[in-house]
C-alpha positions as CSV (number, residue, x, y, z in Angstrom):
1,M,94.1,109.5,0.7
2,D,91.5,106.8,1.0
3,V,92.6,103.5,2.6
4,A,90.7,100.3,3.1
5,F,92.1,97.8,5.5
6,V,91.0,94.2,5.0
7,I,91.7,91.6,7.6
8,T,90.5,88.0,8.3
9,E,88.8,88.9,11.6
10,L,88.7,91.5,14.3
11,E,88.9,89.4,17.5
12,P,91.8,90.7,19.6
13,G,95.2,89.5,18.4
14,G,98.6,91.0,17.4
15,A,97.8,91.6,13.8
16,E,94.3,92.9,14.6
17,R,95.6,95.4,17.2
18,C,98.2,96.6,14.8
19,L,95.6,97.2,12.1
20,V,93.4,99.1,14.5
21,K,96.3,101.3,15.7
22,L,97.2,102.1,12.0
23,A,93.6,102.8,11.0
24,L,92.9,105.1,14.0
25,D,96.1,107.1,13.6
26,L,95.7,107.5,9.8
27,S,92.1,108.7,10.4
28,Q,93.4,111.2,13.0
29,R,95.8,112.5,10.4
30,G,93.0,113.3,8.1
31,H,92.9,110.3,5.8
32,C,89.6,108.5,4.9
33,V,89.8,105.0,6.5
34,N,87.6,102.0,6.1
35,V,88.1,98.7,8.0
36,V,86.7,95.4,6.5
37,S,86.6,92.0,8.4
38,I,86.0,88.8,6.4
39,A,84.6,87.1,9.5
40,P,81.4,88.1,11.4
41,E,81.5,90.7,14.1
42,P,83.1,89.3,17.3
43,R,80.7,88.4,20.2
44,S,80.5,90.6,23.2
45,G,83.5,90.2,25.4
46,R,85.8,89.7,22.4
47,N,84.8,92.9,20.5
48,E,87.0,95.4,22.2
49,L,88.7,96.4,18.9
50,V,85.4,96.9,17.2
51,V,84.2,99.1,20.2
52,E,87.4,101.1,19.9
53,L,87.0,101.7,16.2
54,R,83.4,102.8,16.6
55,A,84.3,105.1,19.5
56,N,86.7,106.9,17.2
57,G,84.3,107.3,14.2
58,I,85.3,104.2,12.2
59,N,82.4,101.8,11.7
60,P,83.9,98.5,10.4
61,H,82.3,96.4,7.7
62,F,81.8,92.7,8.2
63,L,81.5,90.3,5.2
64,D,80.0,87.6,7.6
65,V,82.0,84.8,6.1
66,S,83.3,82.3,8.6
67,N,84.7,79.3,6.6
68,Y,86.5,78.6,3.4
69,R,83.5,77.0,1.8
70,E,82.0,80.5,1.5
71,F,85.0,81.9,-0.4
72,F,83.0,82.8,-3.5
73,R,80.4,84.7,-1.4
74,A,83.3,86.5,0.3
75,K,84.8,87.5,-3.1
76,R,81.4,88.9,-4.3
77,R,80.8,90.8,-1.1
78,L,84.2,92.3,-0.9
79,R,84.3,93.3,-4.6
80,L,80.9,95.1,-4.2
81,L,82.0,96.8,-1.0
82,L,85.3,98.0,-2.5
83,S,83.5,99.2,-5.6
84,K,81.3,101.3,-3.4
85,I,84.1,102.6,-1.1
86,A,86.5,103.2,-4.1
87,P,89.7,103.4,-2.0
88,D,93.1,104.5,-3.4
89,I,94.9,101.8,-1.3
90,V,93.8,98.4,-0.1
91,Q,96.0,97.1,2.7
92,S,95.4,93.4,3.5
93,F,96.4,91.8,6.8
94,L,96.8,88.0,7.4
95,F,96.7,85.1,4.9
96,H,93.0,84.8,4.1
97,A,92.7,88.6,3.5
98,N,95.8,88.6,1.3
99,I,94.4,85.8,-0.8
100,L,90.9,87.2,-1.1
101,C,92.1,90.7,-2.0
102,G,94.5,89.2,-4.5
103,K,91.7,87.3,-6.2
104,I,89.6,90.4,-6.8
105,S,92.4,92.9,-7.5
106,K,92.6,92.3,-11.3
107,R,91.5,95.3,-13.2
108,S,90.7,97.2,-10.0
109,C,91.2,100.9,-9.6
110,W,93.0,100.5,-6.3
111,K,96.5,99.6,-5.4
112,L,96.9,96.4,-3.3
113,I,99.5,96.0,-0.6
114,A,99.7,92.7,1.2
115,G,100.9,92.2,4.8
116,L,103.1,89.3,5.7
117,R,103.2,88.8,9.5
118,V,104.6,85.3,9.9
119,S,107.0,83.0,8.2
120,E,104.3,80.5,7.3
121,P,105.6,76.9,7.1
122,R,102.5,75.3,5.5
123,R,103.3,74.4,1.9
124,L,99.8,75.0,0.6
125,R,99.7,78.5,1.9
126,Q,103.1,79.2,0.5
127,W,102.0,78.0,-2.9
128,M,98.8,80.1,-2.8
129,M,100.8,83.3,-2.0
130,R,103.4,82.5,-4.8
131,Y,100.6,82.0,-7.3
132,Q,99.2,85.5,-6.5
133,R,102.4,87.4,-6.1
134,S,101.9,89.5,-9.3
135,R,98.7,91.0,-7.9
136,F,100.5,92.9,-5.1
137,H,102.0,96.3,-5.7
138,R,104.0,95.9,-2.5
139,V,104.3,93.5,0.4
140,V,104.8,94.8,3.9
141,C,106.9,92.4,6.0
142,V,107.1,92.9,9.7
143,S,110.8,91.9,10.0
144,D,113.9,91.2,8.0
145,D,113.4,87.5,8.7
146,V,109.9,87.6,7.1
147,S,111.3,89.5,4.1
148,S,114.0,86.8,3.6
149,Y,111.3,84.1,3.9
150,A,109.2,85.9,1.3
151,Q,112.1,86.0,-1.2
152,R,113.2,82.4,-0.4
153,Q,109.8,80.6,-0.1
154,L,107.4,82.8,-1.9
155,A,109.6,84.0,-4.8
156,F,108.8,87.7,-4.2
157,P,111.4,90.0,-5.8
158,L,113.3,92.1,-3.3
159,D,112.1,95.4,-4.8
160,N,108.4,94.5,-4.0
161,L,109.1,94.0,-0.3
162,V,109.1,96.7,2.4
163,V,110.0,96.0,6.0
164,I,107.9,97.9,8.6
165,P,108.3,96.6,12.1
166,N,105.4,96.6,14.6
167,G,105.2,99.5,17.0
168,I,103.8,100.2,20.5
169,D,102.2,103.3,22.0
170,L,104.7,103.5,24.8
171,D,102.9,106.3,26.7
172,R,99.6,104.4,26.7
173,F,101.2,101.1,27.6
174,T,103.2,102.7,30.5
175,A,100.0,104.0,32.0
176,I,98.5,100.5,32.4
177,R,98.8,99.4,36.1
178,P,99.9,95.9,37.0
179,A,97.1,93.5,37.9
180,V,96.5,93.1,41.6
181,A,96.2,89.8,43.5
182,S,92.4,89.8,43.6
183,E,92.2,90.1,39.8
184,L,94.2,87.0,39.5
185,S,92.4,85.0,42.2
186,F,95.3,85.2,44.7
187,D,95.5,86.5,48.2
188,T,99.1,87.6,47.5
189,T,100.5,87.5,44.0
190,P,103.3,85.0,43.7
191,P,106.1,85.3,41.2
192,L,104.5,84.6,37.8
193,L,105.9,83.0,34.7
194,T,103.4,84.1,32.1
195,F,102.4,83.0,28.6
196,I,100.1,85.2,26.6
197,G,98.7,84.1,23.2
198,R,96.7,81.5,21.3
199,L,96.9,78.0,22.7
200,H,97.9,76.5,19.4
201,V,100.7,74.3,18.3
202,Q,102.4,77.2,16.6
203,K,102.9,78.9,19.9
204,G,104.9,75.9,21.4
205,V,102.5,75.5,24.3
206,D,103.4,71.9,24.6
207,L,106.8,73.0,25.9
208,I,105.1,74.7,28.8
209,V,102.9,71.8,29.9
210,D,105.5,69.1,29.2
211,N,108.0,70.9,31.4
212,A,105.7,72.5,34.0
213,K,106.6,70.0,36.7
214,F,110.3,70.3,36.2
215,I,110.1,74.1,36.2
216,L,107.9,74.5,39.2
217,Q,109.8,71.9,41.3
218,S,112.9,73.9,40.7
219,C,111.1,77.2,41.5
220,P,108.9,76.4,44.5
221,Q,107.6,80.0,45.0
222,H,106.6,80.5,41.3
223,H,103.3,79.9,39.5
224,I,102.6,79.7,35.8
225,A,99.9,82.0,34.3
226,I,98.5,81.0,30.9
227,V,96.4,83.8,29.3
228,G,94.6,83.0,26.1
229,D,92.3,80.5,24.4
230,G,92.7,78.0,21.6
231,S,92.6,74.5,20.3
232,R,95.2,73.2,22.7
233,K,93.5,74.4,25.9
234,Q,91.8,71.2,26.9
235,Y,94.9,69.2,26.1
236,M,96.9,71.5,28.3
237,Q,94.4,71.3,31.2
238,R,94.3,67.5,31.1
239,I,98.1,67.3,31.3
240,I,98.3,69.8,34.2
241,S,95.5,68.0,36.0
242,A,97.2,64.6,35.5
243,I,100.4,65.8,37.1
244,G,98.6,67.5,40.0
245,L,99.6,71.1,39.3
246,E,96.2,72.7,39.1
247,Q,97.0,75.0,42.1
248,R,100.2,76.3,40.4
249,V,99.3,76.5,36.7
250,H,96.5,78.9,36.1
251,F,94.4,79.1,32.9
252,Y,92.9,82.6,32.7
253,G,91.4,82.3,29.2
254,Y,91.1,85.4,27.1
255,R,91.6,88.6,29.2
256,E,91.2,92.2,28.1
257,D,93.6,93.0,30.9
258,A,96.4,90.8,29.5
259,A,98.9,93.7,29.5
260,A,98.1,94.2,33.2
261,I,98.8,90.6,34.0
262,L,102.1,90.8,32.0
263,K,103.1,93.8,34.1
264,A,102.4,91.8,37.3
265,S,104.7,88.9,36.0
266,Q,108.4,88.3,36.4
267,L,109.0,87.1,32.9
268,L,107.3,86.1,29.6
269,L,107.3,82.5,28.4
270,F,107.4,82.5,24.6
271,P,108.3,79.1,23.1
272,S,106.7,79.9,19.7
273,R,107.7,77.8,16.7
274,W,107.1,80.3,14.0
275,E,106.4,84.1,14.0
276,G,107.0,87.3,12.2
277,M,107.4,90.0,14.8
278,P,105.3,89.1,17.9
279,N,103.5,92.0,19.6
280,V,103.5,90.3,22.9
281,V,107.3,90.2,23.0
282,I,107.3,94.0,22.2
283,E,104.9,94.5,25.1
284,A,107.0,92.5,27.5
285,M,110.0,94.6,26.5
286,A,108.0,97.7,27.1
287,A,107.0,96.3,30.5
288,K,110.7,95.9,31.3
289,K,110.3,92.1,31.5
290,P,112.8,89.5,30.3
291,I,111.6,86.9,27.8
292,V,112.5,83.2,27.4
293,A,111.9,82.5,23.7
294,C,112.7,79.9,21.1
295,P,114.5,81.1,17.9
296,A,111.4,81.9,15.7
297,D,111.6,84.5,12.9
298,G,111.3,88.1,14.2
299,V,112.2,87.1,17.7
300,R,115.9,87.2,16.9
301,A,115.6,90.8,15.6
302,L,113.8,91.9,18.7
303,L,116.1,90.3,21.2
304,S,119.5,90.5,19.4
305,H,120.7,93.0,22.1
306,A,120.3,90.3,24.8
307,P,120.5,87.0,22.9
308,Q,120.5,84.9,26.1
309,Q,116.7,85.3,26.0
310,I,116.6,83.0,22.9
311,V,117.4,79.3,23.4
312,E,116.7,76.1,21.6
313,P,113.7,74.1,22.7
314,S,116.0,71.5,24.5
315,D,117.4,74.3,26.6
316,W,114.2,76.3,27.1
317,P,113.1,74.8,30.5
318,A,116.5,75.2,32.1
319,T,116.7,78.8,30.9
320,V,113.3,79.5,32.4
321,I,114.5,78.2,35.8
322,E,117.8,80.2,35.5
323,F,115.9,83.4,34.9
324,A,113.2,82.8,37.4
325,L,115.8,82.3,40.2
326,D,117.9,85.3,39.4
327,R,115.9,88.6,39.9
328,A,119.0,90.7,39.2
329,V,119.5,89.2,35.8
330,C,115.7,89.7,35.1
331,D,115.9,93.3,36.1
332,D,119.0,94.0,34.0
333,I,117.6,92.4,30.9
334,G,114.2,94.1,31.4
335,E,115.9,97.5,31.4
336,S,117.8,96.7,28.2
337,N,114.6,95.5,26.6
338,Y,112.8,98.7,27.4
339,T,115.7,100.8,26.0
340,V,115.5,99.0,22.7
341,V,111.7,99.4,22.4
342,S,111.8,103.0,23.3
343,E,114.4,103.7,20.6
344,T,113.2,101.4,17.8
345,Y,109.7,100.2,18.1
346,Q,107.5,103.3,18.8
347,L,104.0,103.3,17.3
348,S,104.6,106.7,15.6
349,Q,107.6,105.3,13.7
350,M,105.4,102.4,12.3
351,I,102.6,104.8,11.3
352,N,105.0,107.2,9.5
353,Q,106.5,104.3,7.5
354,Y,103.0,103.0,6.4
355,E,101.9,106.6,5.5
356,D,105.1,107.2,3.5
357,L,104.7,103.9,1.6
358,Y,101.1,104.8,0.6
359,H,102.1,108.2,-0.6
360,Q,105.0,106.7,-2.6
361,I,102.8,104.2,-4.3
362,L,100.2,106.8,-5.3
363,Q,102.7,109.2,-6.8
364,P,102.5,109.3,-10.6
365,S,105.2,107.3,-12.2
């Protein structure tokens, strides 16, 4: 079976990591795998996924298109590339890849499967997906919430939708050691309340900075660690500087060792406004950490066994404080989180479901 994975970019992120895991495992199972990024190759320091692919014999293709004004160039390049590769299956990941693959799929010899990873609230994007829904042989949704969204907002018929949750390589993740104090610029690591992700309005980062003073006044031993980059970083740094918390709120930027920082933390801050099935929450569960989250799609499914981890934005700061000051509760919830991940969200389960779907689609009708 020949599979081409097409994604918007290959800078490290939840969807990108999922694609790389899927591509590598299918390749190891004997399938012919190609990976295509619409965006140019990431710069050094942000190219760990590209390095991992190449180290395992998959040399990704880059269309070198970085903005929507080059859409027609991207269409032409992708059409030529897929004509040369001649895959059986094209699996697209993320909005721009879904749209681009849909545009060139008419009269193609390959079967197109789209990937829906978030419940996208932007109306224009919803309309664009609805307009192209007939082009997709199947649509993989990462959670039941996203599947419901696809039926309700995008008008996809239920029989075109398949739910495949994200998975984690638990053995590999367990082997990661927690970050030590010197790696975090501490003499001794304090209790850390950690956010990991893009600094973007989607992720609810304003809840963190707007409530940082209240949280840290109530938790005098704790610090907040913010791991990631994005459009809201300067705004967040200005707010933290204005309230005099630069010594207790730490901006680490993008870190390849984000999982190690998570393991050195007491809990994960996750006030995201919209999601699908966030990988960082799965990783926190695998690290036996509690999460304080807002009720975004996908989060409810992951944390339904311990719903006290999901609170409305108005209650979010108080819940962070409650968890931070009660180590026993954190430990108990962390253990239950780990049990759920080990039983339900293993990487091998995810790979098997994708492989089964591809075989099913390629079977003669």
